[in-house]
N, C-alpha and C positions, 0 to 999 in steps of 0.2 A: 421163712417168714419174716424174722426180724429185719434182715437187710432191706427187704422190699418195702417194711413199715417205715424204717429210717429214711428211705429215698423218698418216699411219699410225703413223710412229714417236712424233709428238708425242701421238696419241690412246693409244697403248699405254703410254707413260711416265704419262700422266694415268689410265688406268685402274689401273695397278700402285699409284699413290699412294693412288688412292680405295680400292682393294680393301685396303691395307696399313692405312689410318688411318681409315677412315670407314664402310666397309661393315660390316655386321652379321653376317659370315660365320664358321662355325665348323669345325673339322676338315676334312674332306677338300675340301669346297666352297671354303674359303678357300684351300687348298693348290693345287687345279686352277684357280682363278680367277688367281691369282699367277702360276703356271706359264703359263698361256695367254698371260697379257700380256707376260710375260718371252720368250715364244717369239716372238711377234709383234714386239717391240722389237728383239730380236736379228735376226730375218729383214728387217726394214726396215733395220737398221744396215748388214747385210751387202749387201742391195740398193743402198744408197746407196754404200757403198764399191766395189761393181763397176762401178757407173755413173759413178764420178768420171772427169775429164777428166785427160789427161796433160800438160796445159799448166801452166806454172809460175805460181804466182799473183803 
């Protein structure tokens, strides 16, 4: 589960970077693409936080 969440987090961050800097999107499409990648990134981050172990590092 954790590797999948890490891959999802990295992919969402890369998508957000792409949508912000390189994609030729305008208006509502641009906003929806960035919001979507942000929601996925936040969801993956929360999932990773919830699955952390309680052992000290």
